[in-house]
DSSP file (Angstrom, degrees, kcal/mol; ACC not computed):
  #  RESIDUE AA STRUCTURE BP1 BP2  ACC     N-H-->O    O-->H-N    N-H-->O    O-->H-N    TCO  KAPPA ALPHA  PHI   PSI    X-CA   Y-CA   Z-CA
    1    1 A M              0   0    0      0, 0.0     2,-0.4     0, 0.0    98,-0.0   0.000 360.0 360.0 360.0 138.9   13.1    4.6  -11.5
    2    2 A S        +     0   0    0     76,-0.0     2,-0.4     5,-0.0    75,-0.1  -0.982 360.0 172.4-130.7 134.2   10.6    4.6  -14.3
    3    3 A N    >   -     0   0    0     -2,-0.4     3,-2.1     1,-0.1     4,-0.4  -0.895  12.6-166.4-143.5  98.0    8.2    1.9  -15.5
    4    4 A A  G >  S+     0   0    0     -2,-0.4     3,-1.4     1,-0.3    -1,-0.1   0.855  88.2  61.9 -56.7 -34.0    5.7    3.0  -18.2
    5    5 A A  G 3  S+     0   0    0      1,-0.2    -1,-0.3     3,-0.0     0, 0.0   0.674 103.5  49.1 -73.6  -5.7    3.6    0.0  -17.7
    6    6 A L  G X  S+     0   0    0     -3,-2.1     3,-2.1     3,-0.0    69,-0.4   0.381  80.5 132.9-103.4   2.0    3.0    0.9  -14.1
    7    7 A H  T <  S-     0   0    0     -3,-1.4    69,-0.2    -4,-0.4     3,-0.1  -0.339  84.9  -4.3 -60.6 117.9    1.9    4.6  -14.9
    8    8 A H  T 3  S+     0   0    0     67,-2.9     2,-0.3    -2,-0.3    -1,-0.3   0.811 107.6 123.6  75.1  28.2   -1.2    5.6  -13.1
    9    9 A K  S <  S-     0   0    0     -3,-2.1    66,-2.8    66,-0.5     2,-0.3  -0.902  70.6-107.0-115.7 151.7   -1.7    1.9  -11.7
   10   10 A I  E     +A   74   0A   0     -2,-0.3    64,-0.3    64,-0.2     3,-0.1  -0.575  40.4 170.2 -70.8 138.3   -2.0    1.0   -8.2
   11   11 A T  E     +     0   0A   0     62,-2.6    42,-0.5     1,-0.4     2,-0.3   0.369  62.4  24.8-129.7   1.9    1.3   -0.7   -7.1
   12   12 A Y  E     -Ab  73  53A   0     61,-1.3    61,-3.2    40,-0.1    -1,-0.4  -0.942  54.1-178.9-164.4 139.3    0.8   -0.9   -3.2
   13   13 A I  E     -Ab  72  54A   0     40,-1.1    42,-1.5    -2,-0.3     2,-0.4  -0.980   9.6-161.4-142.5 138.8   -2.0   -1.0   -0.8
   14   14 A E  E     -Ab  71  55A   0     57,-3.2    57,-3.3    -2,-0.3     2,-0.3  -0.984   5.5-170.7-125.7 135.0   -1.9   -1.1    3.0
   15   15 A F  E     - b   0  56A   0     40,-2.5    42,-2.5    -2,-0.4     2,-0.4  -0.754  22.7-117.7-110.5 163.4   -4.5   -2.1    5.5
   16   16 A T  E     - b   0  57A   0     52,-0.5     2,-0.3    -2,-0.3    42,-0.2  -0.870  28.9-176.0-100.5 136.7   -4.8   -2.0    9.2
   17   17 A T  E     - b   0  58A   0     40,-3.0    42,-2.3    -2,-0.4     3,-0.2  -0.935  29.7-147.1-130.0 152.1   -5.1   -5.1   11.4
   18   18 A T  S    S+     0   0    0     -2,-0.3     2,-0.3     1,-0.2    40,-0.1   0.532  96.7  38.5 -90.1  -6.0   -5.6   -5.6   15.1
   19   19 A D     >  -     0   0    0      1,-0.1     4,-2.1     2,-0.0    -1,-0.2  -0.769  59.9-176.0-150.2  95.7   -3.5   -8.9   15.0
   20   20 A I  H  > S+     0   0    0     -2,-0.3     4,-2.4    20,-0.2     5,-0.2   0.898  87.0  48.8 -60.2 -46.6   -0.4   -9.1   12.8
   21   21 A E  H  > S+     0   0    0      1,-0.2     4,-2.1     2,-0.2    -1,-0.2   0.872 112.9  46.6 -70.1 -37.9    0.3  -12.7   13.5
   22   22 A L  H  > S+     0   0    0      2,-0.2     4,-2.4     1,-0.2    -1,-0.2   0.859 112.5  50.8 -73.3 -35.9   -3.2  -13.9   12.8
   23   23 A T  H  X S+     0   0    0     -4,-2.1     4,-2.4     2,-0.2     5,-0.3   0.956 112.8  46.9 -68.4 -50.6   -3.4  -11.8    9.5
   24   24 A K  H  X S+     0   0    0     -4,-2.4     4,-2.4     1,-0.2     5,-0.3   0.935 112.9  49.5 -57.2 -47.4   -0.1  -13.3    8.4
   25   25 A K  H  X S+     0   0    0     -4,-2.1     4,-2.1    -5,-0.2     5,-0.3   0.930 112.3  48.0 -58.3 -47.8   -1.4  -16.8    9.3
   26   26 A F  H  X S+     0   0    0     -4,-2.4     4,-2.7     1,-0.2     5,-0.4   0.943 115.2  41.4 -64.7 -49.7   -4.6  -16.4    7.5
   27   27 A Y  H  X S+     0   0    0     -4,-2.4     6,-1.5     1,-0.2     4,-1.2   0.813 116.3  47.9 -74.4 -27.7   -3.2  -15.0    4.2
   28   28 A S  H  X S+     0   0    0     -4,-2.4     4,-0.6    -5,-0.3    -1,-0.2   0.839 117.9  42.3 -77.0 -32.7   -0.3  -17.4    4.0
   29   29 A T  H  < S+     0   0    0     -4,-2.1    -2,-0.2    -5,-0.3    -3,-0.2   0.948 123.9  34.9 -72.8 -53.0   -2.6  -20.4    4.8
   30   30 A V  H  < S+     0   0    0     -4,-2.7    -3,-0.2    -5,-0.3    -2,-0.1   0.940 136.0  19.8 -71.7 -49.4   -5.5  -19.5    2.6
   31   31 A F  H  < S-     0   0    0     -4,-1.2    -3,-0.2    -5,-0.4    -1,-0.2   0.529  93.2-121.4-104.3  -2.3   -3.7  -17.8   -0.3
   32   32 A G     <  +     0   0    0     -4,-0.6    -4,-0.3    -5,-0.3    -3,-0.1   0.627  56.3 157.6  83.0  17.7   -0.2  -19.1   -0.1
   33   33 A W        -     0   0    0     -6,-1.5     2,-0.4    -9,-0.1    -1,-0.2  -0.402  32.3-144.9 -76.6 151.5    1.2  -15.5    0.3
   34   34 A S        -     0   0    0     12,-0.1     2,-0.3    -2,-0.1    12,-0.3  -0.902  17.1-153.1-116.7 150.0    4.7  -15.1    1.9
   35   35 A F        -     0   0    0     -2,-0.4     2,-0.5    10,-0.1    10,-0.2  -0.903  13.6-140.1-126.0 150.2    5.4  -12.0    4.2
   36   36 A K  E     -C   44   0A   0      8,-2.4     8,-2.2    -2,-0.3     2,-0.5  -0.943  24.0-136.1-103.9 130.0    8.3  -10.0    5.3
   37   37 A D  E     -C   43   0A   0     -2,-0.5     6,-0.2     6,-0.2    -2,-0.0  -0.743  21.7-180.0 -90.9 122.5    8.3   -8.9    8.9
   38   38 A W        -     0   0    0      4,-2.8     3,-0.2    -2,-0.5     5,-0.1  -0.198  66.9 -52.6-115.2  44.2    9.3   -5.3    9.5
   39   39 A G  S >  S-     0   0    0      1,-0.1     3,-0.7     2,-0.1    -1,-0.4  -0.669  79.7 -59.0 113.3-175.9    8.9   -5.4   13.3
   40   40 A P  T 3  S+     0   0    0      0, 0.0   -20,-0.2     0, 0.0   -19,-0.1   0.573 132.4  46.8 -80.6  -8.5    6.0   -6.4   15.6
   41   41 A D  T 3  S+     0   0    0     -3,-0.2    17,-1.8     1,-0.2     2,-0.3   0.169 108.5  46.3-120.7  20.4    3.7   -3.9   14.0
   42   42 A Y  E <   + D   0  57A   0     -3,-0.7    -4,-2.8    15,-0.2     2,-0.3  -0.911  46.5 167.0-168.1 134.6    4.1   -4.3   10.3
   43   43 A I  E     -CD  37  56A   0     13,-1.8    13,-3.0    -2,-0.3     2,-0.3  -0.986  10.3-170.4-142.6 150.8    4.3   -6.9    7.5
   44   44 A D  E     -CD  36  55A   0     -8,-2.2    -8,-2.4    -2,-0.3     2,-0.4  -0.970  12.7-150.4-142.2 164.0    4.1   -6.8    3.7
   45   45 A S  E     - D   0  54A   0      9,-2.8     9,-2.8    -2,-0.3   -10,-0.1  -1.000  25.1-125.5-132.4 129.1    3.8   -9.2    0.9
   46   46 A N     >  -     0   0    0     -2,-0.4     4,-2.3   -12,-0.3     6,-0.4  -0.048  27.2-105.6 -73.4 176.3    5.3   -8.4   -2.6
   47   47 A A  H  > S+     0   0    0      1,-0.2     4,-1.6     2,-0.2    -1,-0.1   0.782 118.0  62.8 -73.0 -24.0    3.4   -8.5   -5.8
   48   48 A D  H  4 S+     0   0    0      2,-0.2    -1,-0.2     1,-0.2     5,-0.0   0.892 115.9  34.4 -66.4 -36.0    5.0  -11.8   -7.0
   49   49 A S  H  4 S+     0   0    0     -3,-0.3    -2,-0.2   -15,-0.1    -1,-0.2   0.893 133.8  22.0 -83.4 -43.5    3.3  -13.4   -3.9
   50   50 A A  H  < S-     0   0    0     -4,-2.3    -3,-0.2   -16,-0.1    -2,-0.2   0.376 101.3-110.4-113.8   1.0   -0.1  -11.5   -3.5
   51   51 A G  S  < S+     0   0    0     -4,-1.6     2,-0.3    -5,-0.2    -4,-0.2   0.122 100.9  32.9  83.0 -21.5   -0.7  -10.1   -7.0
   52   52 A I  S    S-     0   0    0     -6,-0.4   -40,-0.1    -7,-0.1    -7,-0.1  -0.941 102.5 -89.5-158.7 148.0    0.0   -6.5   -5.8
   53   53 A A  E     +b   12   0A   0    -42,-0.5   -40,-1.1    -2,-0.3     2,-0.3  -0.401  56.1 179.5 -55.5 131.0    2.3   -5.2   -3.1
   54   54 A I  E     -bD  13  45A   0     -9,-2.8    -9,-2.8   -42,-0.2     2,-0.3  -0.997  13.6-169.5-140.2 147.6    0.3   -5.2    0.1
   55   55 A G  E     -bD  14  44A   0    -42,-1.5   -40,-2.5    -2,-0.3     2,-0.4  -0.948  11.6-153.0-136.0 152.3    1.0   -4.3    3.7
   56   56 A F  E     -bD  15  43A   0    -13,-3.0   -13,-1.8    -2,-0.3     2,-0.3  -0.988  11.6-169.7-129.9 121.7   -0.7   -4.7    7.1
   57   57 A A  E     -bD  16  42A   0    -42,-2.5   -40,-3.0    -2,-0.4     2,-0.3  -0.819  28.9-114.0-103.7 142.4    0.0   -2.1    9.9
   58   58 A K  E     +b   17   0A   0    -17,-1.8     2,-0.3    -2,-0.3   -40,-0.2  -0.643  48.0 156.1 -78.2 138.2   -1.2   -2.9   13.4
   59   59 A G        -     0   0    0    -42,-2.3     9,-0.0    -2,-0.3   -43,-0.0  -0.965  43.6 -92.7-153.0 163.7   -3.9   -0.6   14.7
   60   60 A A    >   -     0   0    0     -2,-0.3     3,-1.0     1,-0.1   -42,-0.0  -0.468  30.5-125.3 -80.4 156.7   -6.6   -0.4   17.2
   61   61 A P  T 3  S+     0   0    0      0, 0.0    -1,-0.1     0, 0.0   -43,-0.0   0.703 107.6  59.2 -75.0 -18.0  -10.2   -1.4   16.1
   62   62 A Q  T 3  S+     0   0    0      2,-0.0     2,-0.3     0, 0.0     6,-0.1   0.441  75.5 127.3 -92.6   0.2  -11.6    1.9   17.4
   63   63 A Q    <   -     0   0    0     -3,-1.0     2,-0.1     4,-0.1     5,-0.1  -0.427  53.8-137.1 -57.0 121.0   -9.4    4.0   15.1
   64   64 A E    >>  -     0   0    0     -2,-0.3     3,-1.0     1,-0.1     4,-0.7  -0.381  38.3 -50.7 -76.9 156.9  -11.4    6.4   13.0
   65   65 A Q  T 34 S+     0   0    0      1,-0.3    -1,-0.1     2,-0.2     0, 0.0  -0.218 115.6  29.8 -58.3 156.0  -10.9    7.2    9.3
   66   66 A P  T >4 S+     0   0    0      0, 0.0     3,-1.1     0, 0.0    -1,-0.3  -0.984 118.7  53.5 -82.9  -5.7   -8.5    7.9    7.7
   67   67 A K  T <4 S+     0   0    0     -3,-1.0    -2,-0.2     1,-0.3    -3,-0.1   0.860 115.7  41.6 -57.1 -33.4   -6.1    6.0    9.9
   68   68 A F  T 3< S+     0   0    0     -4,-0.7   -52,-0.5    -5,-0.1    -1,-0.3   0.537  97.2  96.0 -91.6  -8.9   -8.0    2.8    9.6
   69   69 A A  S <  S-     0   0    0     -3,-1.1   -55,-0.1    -5,-0.2    -5,-0.0  -0.388  88.4 -88.6 -76.1 153.6   -8.7    3.2    6.0
   70   70 A P        -     0   0    0      0, 0.0     2,-0.6     0, 0.0   -55,-0.2  -0.237  34.0-140.5 -63.7 157.6   -6.5    1.5    3.3
   71   71 A F  E     -A   14   0A   0    -57,-3.3   -57,-3.2    -3,-0.1     2,-0.4  -0.979  21.4-169.4-116.2 120.9   -3.6    3.4    2.1
   72   72 A A  E     -A   13   0A   0     -2,-0.6     2,-0.5   -59,-0.3   -59,-0.3  -0.923  10.3-154.9-119.0 142.5   -3.1    2.9   -1.5
   73   73 A V  E     -A   12   0A   0    -61,-3.2   -62,-2.6    -2,-0.4   -61,-1.3  -0.957   7.6-165.5-116.5 132.1    0.0    4.0   -3.7
   74   74 A L  E     -A   10   0A   0     -2,-0.5   -64,-0.2   -64,-0.3     2,-0.2  -0.951  19.2-129.6-112.9 133.3   -0.4    4.7   -7.4
   75   75 A Y        -     0   0    0    -66,-2.8   -67,-2.9   -69,-0.4   -66,-0.5  -0.538  23.0-174.6 -85.7 147.4    2.7    5.0   -9.5
   76   76 A S        -     0   0    0    -69,-0.2     3,-0.4    -2,-0.2   -69,-0.1  -0.990  21.4-156.0-138.2 134.0    3.3    7.9  -11.8
   77   77 A K  S    S+     0   0    0     -2,-0.3     2,-0.2     1,-0.3    -1,-0.1   0.709  99.1  30.0 -80.9 -17.2    6.3    8.1  -14.2
   78   78 A D    >>  +     0   0    0      1,-0.1     4,-2.0    -3,-0.1     3,-0.5  -0.636  68.5 178.9-140.2  81.0    5.8   11.9  -14.1
   79   79 A L  H 3> S+     0   0    0     -3,-0.4     4,-2.8     1,-0.3     5,-0.2   0.805  82.8  56.3 -53.0 -41.1    4.4   13.2  -10.7
   80   80 A K  H 3> S+     0   0    0      1,-0.2     4,-1.5     2,-0.2    -1,-0.3   0.953 111.2  44.5 -61.2 -47.7    4.5   16.9  -11.7
   81   81 A A  H <> S+     0   0    0     -3,-0.5     4,-0.6     1,-0.2    -2,-0.2   0.887 111.7  51.8 -70.1 -36.9    2.3   16.1  -14.8
   82   82 A T  H >< S+     0   0    0     -4,-2.0     3,-0.9     1,-0.2     5,-0.4   0.906 109.4  51.7 -67.2 -38.1   -0.1   13.9  -12.9
   83   83 A G  H 3< S+     0   0    0     -4,-2.8     5,-0.3     1,-0.2    -1,-0.2   0.777 102.5  57.8 -65.9 -22.7   -0.6   16.7  -10.3
   84   84 A R  H 3< S+     0   0    0     -4,-1.5    -1,-0.2    -5,-0.2    -2,-0.2   0.640  91.7  93.4 -77.1 -14.2   -1.4   19.2  -12.9
   85   85 A R  S X< S-     0   0    0     -3,-0.9     3,-1.0    -4,-0.6     4,-0.2   0.065 103.9 -77.7 -64.5-175.9   -4.3   17.0  -14.1
   86   86 A K  G >> S+     0   0    0      1,-0.3     4,-0.9     2,-0.1     3,-0.7   0.389 102.1 104.1 -74.8   7.7   -7.7   17.5  -12.9
   87   87 A Y  G 34>S+     0   0    0     -5,-0.4     5,-1.9     1,-0.3     3,-0.4   0.804  75.0  62.6 -56.6 -32.5   -7.2   15.8   -9.6
   88   88 A R  G X45S+     0   0    0     -3,-1.0     3,-1.8    -5,-0.3    -1,-0.3   0.898  98.4  55.0 -59.5 -44.2   -7.0   19.2   -7.9
   89   89 A R  T <45S+     0   0    0     -3,-0.7    -1,-0.2     1,-0.3    -2,-0.2   0.785 104.8  53.6 -65.3 -26.5  -10.6   19.8   -9.0
   90   90 A A  T 3<5S-     0   0    0     -4,-0.9    -1,-0.3    -3,-0.4    -2,-0.2   0.508 113.0-121.3 -85.6  -5.7  -11.6   16.6   -7.2
   91   91 A H  T < 5 +     0   0    0     -3,-1.8     2,-0.4    -4,-0.3    -3,-0.2   0.820  59.9 152.6  72.3  32.3   -9.9   17.8   -4.1
   92   92 A L      < -     0   0    0     -5,-1.9     2,-0.6     2,-0.0    -1,-0.3  -0.745  41.8-129.8 -99.3 146.5   -7.6   14.8   -4.0
   93   93 A R        -     0   0    0     -2,-0.4     2,-0.7    -3,-0.1    -5,-0.0  -0.809  14.7-160.6 -90.9 122.6   -4.2   15.1   -2.4
   94   94 A I        -     0   0    0     -2,-0.6     2,-0.2   -11,-0.1   -11,-0.0  -0.917  18.4-136.8-105.6 121.8   -1.2   13.9   -4.3
   95   95 A S        -     0   0    0     -2,-0.7    -2,-0.0     1,-0.1     0, 0.0  -0.467  10.6-160.3 -74.0 141.9    1.8   13.3   -2.0
   96   96 A R        +     0   0    0     -2,-0.2    -1,-0.1     3,-0.0     3,-0.1  -0.056  43.0 142.6-109.8  29.0    5.3   14.5   -3.1
   97   97 A R        -     0   0    0      1,-0.1     3,-0.1     0, 0.0    -2,-0.0  -0.249  59.4 -88.6 -68.3 165.1    7.1   12.2   -0.8
   98   98 A A        -     0   0    0      1,-0.2    -1,-0.1     0, 0.0    -3,-0.0  -0.311  63.1 -71.2 -65.3 154.5   10.3   10.5   -1.8
   99   99 A A        -     0   0    0      1,-0.1    -1,-0.2    -3,-0.1     3,-0.1  -0.174  50.5-121.9 -50.6 131.7   10.1    7.2   -3.6
  100  100 A L        -     0   0    0     -3,-0.1     2,-0.3     1,-0.1    -1,-0.1  -0.326  35.4 -95.8 -63.7 156.8    9.0    4.3   -1.5
  101  101 A P        -     0   0    0      0, 0.0     2,-0.1     0, 0.0    -1,-0.1  -0.586  44.7-108.8 -74.2 138.4   11.5    1.2   -1.2
  102  102 A L              0   0    0     -2,-0.3   -56,-0.0     1,-0.1    -3,-0.0  -0.413 360.0 360.0 -65.8 147.7   10.7   -1.5   -3.6
  103  103 A L              0   0    0     -2,-0.1   -57,-0.2   -58,-0.1    -1,-0.1   0.453 360.0 360.0 -88.4 360.0    9.2   -4.7   -2.2
């Protein structure tokens, strides 16, 4: 799938939480976001609800970086061309994973 309007834009971000149900209750009550449950340890909200696709994974509060850090997904219409840019000089890693399912 290609969407030029999303090229080099953040399309998804994931955070870690110690309490999935409390997180879901807070964001749905305060901001009106709706969530999809992916089991007891993961929820997400799509861009129509939250403004950006966002997920919350259950984790322990003592987890160290990077597992406790946010996980952001940036869209690229041409991953190879994006990878050839100067990102390598900045020592950033570009994942070549298969496309993530759309929310």
